[in-house]
C-alpha positions, 0 to 999 in steps of 0.5 A, spaced: 301 853 166 300 846 166 298 843 170 302 838 172 302 839 180 295 839 182 297 835 188 303 832 190 303 824 189 307 818 191 307 815 184 308 808 182 311 806 176 308 801 171 312 796 168 317 799 164 316 799 156 320 801 150 318 807 146 313 805 141 308 810 138 301 808 135 303 811 128 309 809 125 317 811 126 319 816 130 323 819 123 317 819 119 313 823 125 319 828 125 319 829 117 311 830 119 313 836 124 319 839 119 313 840 114 308 843 118 313 847 121 316 849 115 309 851 112 308 855 119 314 859 117 320 856 121 326 856 118 330 850 115 336 852 119 332 852 126 329 845 124 336 842 123 339 845 129 333 843 133 331 836 130 337 833 127 339 827 131 333 826 136 331 820 139 325 818 143 327 819 150 325 813 154 325 817 161 320 822 158 315 816 157 317 813 164 315 819 167 309 821 163 306 814 165 306 815 172 300 813 175 299 818 181 296 816 187 295 822 191 297 821 198 299 828 202 294 831 206 293 838 206 298 839 212 303 835 209 303 839 202 302 846 206 308 844 211 313 842 205 312 848 201 312 853 207 319 851 210 323 856 214 328 855 208 323 856 203 320 862 207 327 865 208 330 864 201 323 868 198 324 874 203 332 874 200 329 874 193 324 880 195 330 884 198 335 882 192 330 884 187 326 890 190 327 895 184 326 890 179 319 887 182 317 895 184 318 896 176 314 890 175 308 892 180 308 898 176 307 895 169 302 889 171 299 892 178 301 885 181 304 884 188 311 883 188 310 877 193 305 873 189 311 873 183 316 871 188 312 866 191 310 863 184 317 863 183 319 859 189 314 854 188 315 853 181 323 852 181 325 854 188 327 861 186 330 858 180 334 853 183 332 848 179 328 849 172 329 842 169 334 838 165 331 836 159 331 838 152 325 841 151 324 839 144 326 832 144 321 831 151 315 834 146 317 830 140 317 824 145 310 826 147 307 828 141 310 821 137 308 817 143 300 818 141 296 818 148 296 826 148 299 827 141 295 834 139 297 837 146 304 836 145 304 836 138 302 844 138 307 845 144 312 842 139 311 847 134 310 852 138 317 851 141 320 851 134 317 858 133 320 860 140 327 858 137 326 861 130 325 867 133 332 867 137 329 868 144 333 862 146 338 857 143 337 849 142 342 848 148 339 852 153 332 850 151 331 846 158 325 844 162 321 839 165 320 832 162 313 835 160 316 841 156 315 846 162 320 851 161 325 856 165 324 860 171 316 860 171 316 853 168 311 856 162 309 851 156 311 854 149 304 856 148 304 860 154 310 863 153 308 865 146 302 868 149 304 871 155 312 871 156 315 879 156 321 882 154 321 886 161 328 889 160 327 891 152 333 887 149 329 884 144 328 877 147 324 874 152 329 870 156 325 866 161 331 861 163 337 866 164 334 873 165 331 875 171 327 881 169 323 877 163 322 871 168 319 875 173 315 880 169 312 874 165 310 871 171 306 877 173 303 878 166 301 871 166 297 874 173 295 880 170 292 877 164 288 872 168 284 877 172 289 879 178 285 885 182 290 890 185 290 891 191 286 886 193 288 880 197 288 873 194 284 871 201 286 869 208 284 864 213 277 864 217 274 861 222 267 857 220 261 857 224 259 850 227 253 848 223 256 851 217 254 846 211 261 844 208 259 840 202 260 844 196 264 849 199 269 850 194 272 855 189 266 855 184 261 857 190 262 864 190 258 870 194 259 877 196 263 877 203 257 880 206 253 874 205 259 870 208 259 875 214 251 873 215 253 866 215 258 867 221 264 866 218 269 871 221 277 872 220 281 867 223 283 873 229 276 873 230 274 879 227 269 881 222 270 880 215 273 886 211 268 890 206 272 887 200 267 887 194 266 882 189 264 875 190 268 870 194 269 863 196 270 859 202 275 853 200 277 848 205 283 845 201 284 838 205 276 837 207 276 830 203 281 828 208 278 831 214 282 837 215 278 844 216 282 849 215 278 854 211 280 860 207 276 866 204 279 867 197 277 872 191 279 874 184 286 873 185 286 866 188 282 865 181 288 868 178 293 863 181 289 857 180 290 859 172 297 858 173 296 851 176 289 849 177 289 846 184 286 849 191 292 846 194 297 849 190 293 856 190 292 856 197 300 855 198 302 860 193 297 865 197 300 863 204 308 863 202 306 870 199 304 873 205 310 870 209 315 872 204 311 879 203 
């Protein structure tokens, strides 16, 4: 979806600054958005509900201006996301939603456990989906100007979602950057990939678990998920294997990795999966050499969040909750 959490950081804040845009007043900006949205078919009633009384949100700007200083090692990142509580809650979510997850797997051909793992990492299984007014947050960021085109497109998509009746203005809540609901979809991702899993005519990723989890599965399916292939697995790397250049882009047939001396972590031979695979060492830059052999499904997870830390943690959590 976004983006936003490629690595966990310990951020510091720049000095607090008032909300000041480069291109005129906030009201003038909203007037332009209203005109563009009306040309795109959004009703005046929706625009009135969504945009009336909006003000720039200084907290959104403060969070957006944080300069991330990535200090967590791979073991720290991994262990925080594979806590006993998260694993136990994930197993409970698997049991409680078994019929729904079976229906999702039948429709999208995506493993239930990876759907649950993404749900767990994104919002702690729906426990925290964000409290920001998405329209206000996106309007603030689009007006502020540093990434105006990106956030303006997301704002217009949010207005179209409201106009279609998928969610109310009050319920359209999410992160400070506009990521929404249980899956933390940006509005344009919602438009492309959210699904109406229960057939009620709405795509509700906030309060409808079927729609939320079905949308995660559709996201993965549309980005190349191959069932029943695994995302990957931990491996033992041979002494002397050059580690430089080993990442998700360096793909080879699994037989080539076997000839290079790579073995399953339990010491056994590599399985005979087809396709291209890559050796990923998430913590290599900080001297950690835990390695994984990853395939197309890992790449599909990276489309959700383009971080090897994130994708590997999702894969490992899915193995434990599954």
